[in-house]
TORTITI-673518 format. One record per residue (C-alpha): x, y, z; residue in one letter; residue number from 1. Coordinates in pm, 1 decimal, decimal comma, always signed. Layout:
BEGIN
<pt <X; Y; Z>; A; NUM>
...
***
This chain:
BEGIN
<pt <+5210,8; -1124,2; -3783,3>; M; 1>
<pt <+5073,0; -943,4; -4089,4>; I; 2>
<pt <+5008,3; -577,0; -4006,2>; K; 3>
<pt <+4816,4; -471,5; -4313,5>; Y; 4>
<pt <+4544,5; -638,3; -4520,5>; F; 5>
<pt <+4429,5; -531,4; -4864,9>; L; 6>
<pt <+4057,8; -495,4; -4934,6>; D; 7>
<pt <+4030,7; -833,0; -5107,2>; F; 8>
<pt <+4202,4; -993,7; -4806,3>; E; 9>
<pt <+3940,0; -878,0; -4554,0>; K; 10>
<pt <+3771,9; -1221,2; -4522,8>; P; 11>
<pt <+4114,9; -1368,4; -4440,4>; I; 12>
<pt <+4177,9; -1090,9; -4186,9>; E; 13>
<pt <+3852,8; -1171,2; -4006,5>; E; 14>
<pt <+3939,9; -1538,6; -3974,9>; L; 15>
<pt <+4297,0; -1472,5; -3862,2>; E; 16>
<pt <+4171,3; -1220,1; -3605,5>; S; 17>
<pt <+3941,8; -1488,1; -3461,1>; K; 18>
<pt <+4232,7; -1733,0; -3444,5>; I; 19>
<pt <+4452,8; -1478,0; -3263,2>; E; 20>
<pt <+4170,7; -1395,9; -3021,8>; E; 21>
<pt <+4115,0; -1763,2; -2936,5>; L; 22>
<pt <+4487,7; -1810,4; -2877,7>; K; 23>
<pt <+4493,7; -1508,7; -2643,3>; R; 24>
<pt <+4194,0; -1636,9; -2450,1>; L; 25>
<pt <+4351,3; -1978,3; -2397,4>; S; 26>
<pt <+4694,5; -1844,6; -2304,8>; N; 27>
<pt <+4775,1; -1954,1; -1952,1>; G; 28>
<pt <+4420,3; -2077,1; -1890,5>; K; 29>
<pt <+4277,2; -2423,4; -1855,0>; D; 30>
<pt <+4084,7; -2400,0; -2182,0>; I; 31>
<pt <+4134,5; -2648,9; -2463,8>; N; 32>
<pt <+4043,6; -2481,5; -2789,9>; I; 33>
<pt <+4312,5; -2639,9; -3004,1>; S; 34>
<pt <+4058,8; -2825,3; -3220,2>; E; 35>
<pt <+3869,3; -2505,7; -3292,8>; E; 36>
<pt <+4193,5; -2321,7; -3377,1>; V; 37>
<pt <+4304,8; -2600,0; -3613,2>; V; 38>
<pt <+3965,7; -2592,3; -3782,3>; K; 39>
<pt <+3981,7; -2215,6; -3832,5>; L; 40>
<pt <+4342,4; -2232,2; -3956,9>; E; 41>
<pt <+4243,4; -2487,9; -4221,1>; K; 42>
<pt <+3952,2; -2268,3; -4323,1>; K; 43>
<pt <+4178,4; -1962,9; -4346,4>; A; 44>
<pt <+4431,4; -2152,8; -4560,0>; K; 45>
<pt <+4158,4; -2276,5; -4795,8>; A; 46>
<pt <+4014,2; -1925,1; -4824,8>; L; 47>
<pt <+4359,8; -1778,2; -4887,7>; R; 48>
<pt <+4422,5; -2036,9; -5157,2>; S; 49>
<pt <+4091,9; -1959,3; -5326,5>; E; 50>
<pt <+4145,8; -1582,3; -5321,8>; I; 51>
<pt <+4509,0; -1586,0; -5435,7>; F; 52>
<pt <+4448,4; -1830,9; -5719,1>; S; 53>
<pt <+4203,6; -1587,7; -5879,1>; N; 54>
<pt <+4369,4; -1247,5; -5843,6>; L; 55>
<pt <+4301,1; -986,6; -6109,9>; S; 56>
<pt <+4589,3; -782,5; -6258,1>; P; 57>
<pt <+4481,1; -482,3; -6048,6>; W; 58>
<pt <+4479,1; -691,6; -5731,1>; Q; 59>
<pt <+4827,2; -819,0; -5819,5>; K; 60>
<pt <+4937,2; -457,2; -5862,8>; T; 61>
<pt <+4810,0; -375,6; -5513,7>; L; 62>
<pt <+4984,3; -684,5; -5376,4>; L; 63>
<pt <+5311,1; -582,3; -5548,2>; A; 64>
<pt <+5283,8; -253,6; -5352,7>; R; 65>
<pt <+5187,0; -417,6; -5023,0>; H; 66>
<pt <+5336,0; -218,4; -4730,4>; P; 67>
<pt <+5465,4; -539,2; -4569,2>; D; 68>
<pt <+5623,2; -672,0; -4889,7>; R; 69>
<pt <+6000,1; -737,9; -4865,0>; P; 70>
<pt <+6225,9; -477,6; -5023,8>; Y; 71>
<pt <+6575,3; -499,9; -5170,7>; T; 72>
<pt <+6759,1; -464,9; -4839,0>; I; 73>
<pt <+6540,7; -737,2; -4683,4>; D; 74>
<pt <+6651,6; -978,7; -4954,3>; Y; 75>
<pt <+7015,3; -868,2; -4953,7>; I; 76>
<pt <+7048,1; -952,5; -4584,2>; H; 77>
<pt <+6887,7; -1294,0; -4639,6>; R; 78>
<pt <+7042,6; -1418,6; -4963,5>; I; 79>
<pt <+7393,1; -1274,1; -4930,8>; T; 80>
<pt <+7668,7; -1246,9; -4672,4>; S; 81>
<pt <+7946,0; -992,6; -4613,3>; D; 82>
<pt <+7747,0; -718,2; -4786,6>; F; 83>
<pt <+7932,1; -387,1; -4810,6>; I; 84>
<pt <+7716,2; -100,8; -4934,2>; E; 85>
<pt <+7873,0; +150,7; -5171,5>; L; 86>
<pt <+7757,2; +512,2; -5187,5>; H; 87>
<pt <+7747,4; +804,1; -5428,5>; G; 88>
<pt <+7776,0; +859,1; -5802,3>; D; 89>
<pt <+8104,1; +1058,3; -5773,1>; R; 90>
<pt <+7930,7; +1350,6; -5944,9>; R; 91>
<pt <+7644,3; +1490,6; -5740,2>; F; 92>
<pt <+7506,3; +1293,5; -5445,1>; A; 93>
<pt <+7420,7; +959,7; -5286,9>; D; 94>
<pt <+7066,4; +867,1; -5392,6>; D; 95>
<pt <+6905,2; +662,8; -5113,9>; K; 96>
<pt <+6643,4; +520,7; -5354,7>; A; 97>
<pt <+6917,2; +294,8; -5496,1>; I; 98>
<pt <+7120,1; +59,4; -5279,2>; V; 99>
<pt <+7407,5; -153,7; -5396,7>; G; 100>
<pt <+7741,8; -299,9; -5314,6>; G; 101>
<pt <+7959,1; -609,0; -5301,5>; V; 102>
<pt <+7854,0; -931,4; -5135,0>; A; 103>
<pt <+7879,2; -1309,3; -5142,3>; K; 104>
<pt <+7597,7; -1535,8; -5254,4>; L; 105>
<pt <+7673,6; -1882,8; -5119,3>; K; 106>
<pt <+8045,4; -1787,6; -5130,9>; N; 107>
<pt <+8013,0; -1659,3; -5489,3>; V; 108>
<pt <+8129,1; -1293,6; -5510,9>; P; 109>
<pt <+7858,2; -1073,3; -5665,7>; V; 110>
<pt <+7761,0; -712,5; -5716,0>; I; 111>
<pt <+7401,5; -653,6; -5608,6>; I; 112>
<pt <+7199,8; -338,6; -5685,4>; V; 113>
<pt <+6833,3; -253,2; -5636,7>; G; 114>
<pt <+6562,3; -0,1; -5566,0>; H; 115>
<pt <+6467,0; +65,3; -5203,7>; Q; 116>
<pt <+6127,2; +215,7; -5116,2>; K; 117>
<pt <+6165,8; +244,7; -4740,8>; G; 118>
<pt <+5934,9; +162,4; -4449,2>; R; 119>
<pt <+5750,1; +419,2; -4245,8>; G; 120>
<pt <+5698,1; +782,3; -4340,9>; T; 121>
<pt <+6043,8; +904,4; -4241,9>; K; 122>
<pt <+6238,4; +639,2; -4433,1>; E; 123>
<pt <+6007,7; +658,9; -4734,8>; R; 124>
<pt <+6082,0; +1028,9; -4764,4>; I; 125>
<pt <+6456,1; +962,6; -4733,0>; I; 126>
<pt <+6430,5; +689,5; -4999,2>; R; 127>
<pt <+6200,7; +908,6; -5211,6>; N; 128>
<pt <+5948,2; +621,7; -5218,2>; F; 129>
<pt <+6187,9; +418,0; -5433,0>; G; 130>
<pt <+6193,3; +673,2; -5714,8>; Q; 131>
<pt <+6556,8; +734,5; -5812,8>; P; 132>
<pt <+6710,4; +1061,0; -5931,8>; H; 133>
<pt <+6973,5; +1062,7; -6209,6>; P; 134>
<pt <+7248,4; +1027,9; -5950,1>; E; 135>
<pt <+7085,6; +703,8; -5836,6>; G; 136>
<pt <+7117,6; +547,6; -6179,7>; Y; 137>
<pt <+7472,3; +680,6; -6213,6>; R; 138>
<pt <+7556,0; +526,0; -5878,3>; K; 139>
<pt <+7407,5; +194,7; -5992,7>; A; 140>
<pt <+7613,9; +202,2; -6311,6>; L; 141>
<pt <+7930,4; +294,5; -6122,3>; R; 142>
<pt <+7881,5; -8,8; -5899,0>; I; 143>
<pt <+7804,3; -237,1; -6193,6>; M; 144>
<pt <+8119,2; -120,4; -6369,1>; K; 145>
<pt <+8313,0; -252,0; -6066,7>; L; 146>
<pt <+8164,6; -593,8; -6140,8>; A; 147>
<pt <+8312,6; -577,7; -6489,2>; E; 148>
<pt <+8648,1; -462,5; -6351,6>; K; 149>
<pt <+8671,4; -752,7; -6105,8>; F; 150>
<pt <+8487,5; -1005,0; -6328,8>; N; 151>
<pt <+8198,3; -1085,4; -6095,2>; V; 152>
<pt <+7828,1; -1123,0; -6187,2>; P; 153>
<pt <+7565,6; -852,6; -6134,6>; V; 154>
<pt <+7231,8; -908,2; -5957,3>; I; 155>
<pt <+6966,8; -635,0; -5984,2>; T; 156>
<pt <+6644,7; -624,4; -5780,3>; L; 157>
<pt <+6373,2; -409,4; -5936,5>; I; 158>
<pt <+6103,8; -241,2; -5726,7>; D; 159>
<pt <+6003,8; +113,8; -5820,0>; T; 160>
<pt <+5694,9; +302,0; -5936,7>; P; 161>
<pt <+5929,2; +480,5; -6178,1>; G; 162>
<pt <+6213,1; +729,9; -6199,5>; A; 163>
<pt <+6151,1; +1054,4; -6010,6>; Y; 164>
<pt <+5982,4; +1306,2; -6248,5>; P; 165>
<pt <+6075,5; +1625,3; -6060,5>; G; 166>
<pt <+6221,6; +1939,3; -6216,9>; V; 167>
<pt <+6560,5; +1893,6; -6048,6>; G; 168>
<pt <+6587,8; +1536,4; -6175,1>; A; 169>
<pt <+6510,7; +1648,7; -6529,0>; E; 170>
<pt <+6762,5; +1933,1; -6504,0>; E; 171>
<pt <+7032,4; +1687,9; -6397,8>; R; 172>
<pt <+6960,6; +1457,3; -6692,7>; G; 173>
<pt <+6714,5; +1191,4; -6582,0>; Q; 174>
<pt <+6645,9; +1058,7; -6933,5>; A; 175>
<pt <+7015,1; +1064,6; -7023,7>; E; 176>
<pt <+7110,8; +874,2; -6707,6>; A; 177>
<pt <+6857,2; +600,8; -6784,5>; I; 178>
<pt <+6963,5; +583,8; -7150,2>; A; 179>
<pt <+7331,5; +548,5; -7054,7>; V; 180>
<pt <+7242,9; +264,1; -6815,8>; N; 181>
<pt <+7056,7; +83,2; -7092,2>; L; 182>
<pt <+7351,0; +117,7; -7328,8>; M; 183>
<pt <+7621,5; +28,5; -7076,6>; Q; 184>
<pt <+7433,5; -268,2; -6927,5>; M; 185>
<pt <+7380,7; -410,1; -7275,6>; S; 186>
<pt <+7761,3; -407,7; -7318,4>; R; 187>
<pt <+7866,4; -522,0; -6970,9>; L; 188>
<pt <+8105,7; -814,4; -7003,8>; R; 189>
<pt <+7980,7; -1012,4; -6702,8>; V; 190>
<pt <+7658,7; -1207,1; -6637,1>; P; 191>
<pt <+7358,4; -996,2; -6533,0>; I; 192>
<pt <+7050,0; -1138,5; -6360,6>; I; 193>
<pt <+6750,7; -912,8; -6292,2>; S; 194>
<pt <+6452,2; -990,6; -6070,3>; I; 195>
<pt <+6134,6; -783,4; -6038,2>; V; 196>
<pt <+6052,5; -823,1; -5669,2>; I; 197>
<pt <+5758,4; -584,1; -5650,0>; G; 198>
<pt <+5663,4; -299,5; -5877,5>; E; 199>
<pt <+5854,3; -252,4; -6203,3>; G; 200>
<pt <+5753,7; +86,5; -6338,2>; G; 201>
<pt <+5857,0; +237,9; -6672,4>; S; 202>
<pt <+6215,1; +344,7; -6754,2>; G; 203>
<pt <+6290,0; +369,8; -6383,3>; G; 204>
<pt <+6271,2; -10,2; -6367,5>; A; 205>
<pt <+6417,3; -75,3; -6712,5>; L; 206>
<pt <+6734,3; +114,2; -6616,0>; A; 207>
<pt <+6824,5; -185,1; -6394,9>; L; 208>
<pt <+6659,9; -446,5; -6614,7>; G; 209>
<pt <+6889,4; -503,5; -6913,6>; I; 210>
<pt <+7012,7; -852,4; -6837,0>; S; 211>
<pt <+7091,2; -1205,3; -6949,1>; D; 212>
<pt <+6811,7; -1350,1; -6736,0>; R; 213>
<pt <+6500,8; -1162,9; -6624,3>; L; 214>
<pt <+6270,6; -1312,4; -6360,8>; F; 215>
<pt <+5964,6; -1187,4; -6176,2>; M; 216>
<pt <+5822,3; -1288,1; -5842,5>; L; 217>
<pt <+5478,9; -1445,4; -5877,9>; E; 218>
<pt <+5285,2; -1140,5; -5759,4>; H; 219>
<pt <+5505,3; -865,8; -5902,5>; S; 220>
<pt <+5418,1; -637,9; -6196,1>; V; 221>
<pt <+5626,3; -485,3; -6475,9>; Y; 222>
<pt <+5492,4; -222,5; -6712,2>; S; 223>
<pt <+5566,1; +88,2; -6916,2>; V; 224>
<pt <+5322,9; +287,9; -6699,3>; I; 225>
<pt <+5116,4; +239,8; -6384,6>; S; 226>
<pt <+4745,4; +151,4; -6419,1>; P; 227>
<pt <+4660,3; +490,6; -6263,0>; E; 228>
<pt <+4876,4; +675,8; -6515,8>; G; 229>
<pt <+4734,8; +474,9; -6805,2>; C; 230>
<pt <+4376,5; +538,4; -6692,5>; A; 231>
<pt <+4444,0; +911,2; -6651,8>; A; 232>
<pt <+4577,3; +938,3; -7006,9>; I; 233>
<pt <+4304,4; +730,6; -7171,5>; L; 234>
<pt <+3985,1; +798,9; -6981,1>; W; 235>
<pt <+4004,7; +1098,8; -6749,8>; K; 236>
<pt <+3794,2; +1387,2; -6875,4>; K; 237>
<pt <+3594,6; +1604,2; -6638,0>; D; 238>
<pt <+3513,6; +1329,6; -6391,9>; G; 239>
<pt <+3730,3; +1148,1; -6139,7>; N; 240>
<pt <+3884,5; +807,2; -6193,1>; L; 241>
<pt <+3809,7; +516,0; -5963,5>; D; 242>
<pt <+3922,2; +158,6; -5899,2>; A; 243>
<pt <+3718,2; +28,7; -6193,4>; K; 244>
<pt <+3920,4; +245,9; -6430,3>; D; 245>
<pt <+4247,5; +131,7; -6270,7>; F; 246>
<pt <+4136,4; -232,4; -6296,6>; S; 247>
<pt <+4048,2; -187,2; -6664,3>; K; 248>
<pt <+4389,1; -29,2; -6730,5>; A; 249>
<pt <+4570,1; -310,4; -6546,1>; A; 250>
<pt <+4386,5; -569,1; -6755,4>; D; 251>
<pt <+4485,5; -386,8; -7074,3>; T; 252>
<pt <+4851,5; -336,4; -6984,7>; L; 253>
<pt <+4923,8; -709,7; -6941,1>; K; 254>
<pt <+5163,3; -631,2; -6657,0>; L; 255>
<pt <+5156,3; -949,6; -6449,6>; T; 256>
<pt <+5441,2; -1199,9; -6433,5>; A; 257>
<pt <+5215,5; -1459,5; -6594,2>; Q; 258>
<pt <+5134,3; -1231,8; -6889,9>; D; 259>
<pt <+5497,4; -1136,9; -6945,2>; L; 260>
<pt <+5609,5; -1499,8; -6934,1>; L; 261>
<pt <+5350,9; -1581,3; -7200,9>; K; 262>
<pt <+5487,6; -1297,5; -7417,3>; F; 263>
<pt <+5847,0; -1419,7; -7362,4>; H; 264>
<pt <+5947,4; -1087,8; -7203,2>; I; 265>
<pt <+6075,8; -1267,5; -6892,1>; I; 266>
<pt <+6248,5; -1602,7; -6851,5>; D; 267>
<pt <+6046,9; -1744,4; -6564,7>; D; 268>
<pt <+5824,3; -1673,1; -6265,7>; V; 269>
<pt <+5964,8; -1727,5; -5915,6>; I; 270>
<pt <+5692,5; -1867,2; -5685,4>; P; 271>
<pt <+5585,5; -1688,4; -5369,9>; E; 272>
<pt <+5436,2; -1839,6; -5053,0>; P; 273>
<pt <+5057,1; -1854,5; -5041,3>; L; 274>
<pt <+4938,8; -1502,0; -4963,6>; G; 275>
<pt <+5243,7; -1323,0; -5101,8>; G; 276>
<pt <+5615,1; -1281,7; -5032,5>; A; 277>
<pt <+5551,7; -1100,8; -4702,1>; H; 278>
<pt <+5384,5; -1413,2; -4560,8>; R; 279>
<pt <+5717,0; -1597,8; -4555,2>; D; 280>
<pt <+6019,2; -1382,9; -4638,5>; I; 281>
<pt <+6263,6; -1664,5; -4566,4>; E; 282>
<pt <+6098,5; -1900,2; -4815,2>; K; 283>
<pt <+6079,2; -1628,4; -5081,8>; T; 284>
<pt <+6446,1; -1547,4; -5026,4>; S; 285>
<pt <+6541,7; -1913,5; -5070,5>; K; 286>
<pt <+6342,9; -1927,6; -5396,2>; N; 287>
<pt <+6523,4; -1617,8; -5525,8>; I; 288>
<pt <+6865,7; -1742,3; -5419,5>; S; 289>
<pt <+6810,8; -2082,3; -5582,0>; A; 290>
<pt <+6704,7; -1924,9; -5912,5>; R; 291>
<pt <+7005,4; -1690,1; -5916,6>; I; 292>
<pt <+7253,4; -1970,9; -5848,2>; L; 293>
<pt <+7093,7; -2192,1; -6111,7>; E; 294>
<pt <+7122,4; -1913,6; -6369,4>; S; 295>
<pt <+7480,9; -1831,8; -6273,8>; L; 296>
<pt <+7585,3; -2193,1; -6330,0>; R; 297>
<pt <+7459,8; -2162,0; -6686,3>; D; 298>
<pt <+7589,6; -1811,4; -6757,2>; L; 299>
<pt <+7939,6; -1862,3; -6616,3>; E; 300>
<pt <+8011,5; -2114,6; -6892,7>; T; 301>
<pt <+7968,5; -1843,3; -7158,1>; K; 302>
<pt <+8239,6; -1605,4; -7276,2>; S; 303>
<pt <+8193,8; -1228,7; -7242,8>; A; 304>
<pt <+8142,3; -1193,2; -7618,5>; D; 305>
<pt <+7877,1; -1465,3; -7614,9>; T; 306>
<pt <+7695,4; -1298,6; -7324,2>; L; 307>
<pt <+7682,3; -966,1; -7510,7>; I; 308>
<pt <+7571,0; -1125,9; -7837,8>; D; 309>
<pt <+7295,6; -1326,1; -7669,5>; E; 310>
<pt <+7186,1; -1022,4; -7467,9>; R; 311>
<pt <+7153,9; -825,7; -7791,3>; Y; 312>
<pt <+6950,4; -1100,6; -7956,9>; E; 313>
<pt <+6730,5; -1120,6; -7648,8>; R; 314>
<pt <+6654,6; -748,7; -7668,0>; L; 315>
<pt <+6572,7; -776,4; -8038,4>; K; 316>
<pt <+6324,9; -1057,5; -7968,6>; R; 317>
<pt <+6150,6; -850,1; -7702,4>; I; 318>
<pt <+6109,4; -558,6; -7942,3>; S; 319>
<pt <+5950,9; -768,7; -8216,1>; S; 320>
<pt <+5576,0; -788,0; -8272,6>; C; 321>
<pt <+5328,6; -937,5; -8513,1>; S; 322>
<pt <+4994,0; -827,2; -8648,8>; E; 323>
<pt <+4689,8; -1050,9; -8676,0>; H; 324>
<pt <+4390,7; -974,5; -8890,7>; S; 325>
***
């Protein structure tokens, strides 16, 4: 059962609460309300379809941050087997905001790495709300280098508001750690597939996003800055910002999967169940797994030199722009 509803989902929450209440009332009693429940369930599905087919970029941002949304570990346990997590960057510490290790995807050996936000206050603090320190990115690169050593593909799952901006992180070389990841991933001699599963924020997301194939889940977002950060830079003066400012910024940033597909930044959009990935984690996991395997079948036919050359050309295309009068 869904534990948390966003503001725009309140009409759905009311209907689903009525359905649950009717089911409780009929439980173990001689009351036939099945027709009424079926009627309400159809109404709830139609309402959900109407709402989720017309989401604004800001609403998609909120959905990408949904507290019930699946995280990297949720997907790892569903799409892979024999996962062995690897720890530490061999320099400073083990950053819990990054998880990664070796696994099998339908009997195909892979290295899988991703951001992990954490559930509940205690775990979120341990995971630093999915905001990695430099040692997190160095750990990720260390694990990805193992993929190159043993000639297995790399899967990265992106879900972070951004790299941690604290003083300690900057002192330990946050920008340098991200830059090294960008450089080394661009040269990695094995296939790399990246998927934005929730929130892809700034360089913190890009540090795991240099790849041969880049996909986004239907209701994920990927941007150089959050709508709140963008609004604060552009419009905050003496007054406070509100949701209207954040919505305006989200519209301007073009951060949705649909926008980025149109701009050829990503390769494709992976569909989510109606209502979001958290409505049916198993179905979302199957969609992700199928897309990864399909991409691997294509990429494994290419030589290492071809992968690197095509990756370089891909990055050049993303950086190009045109002006219209």
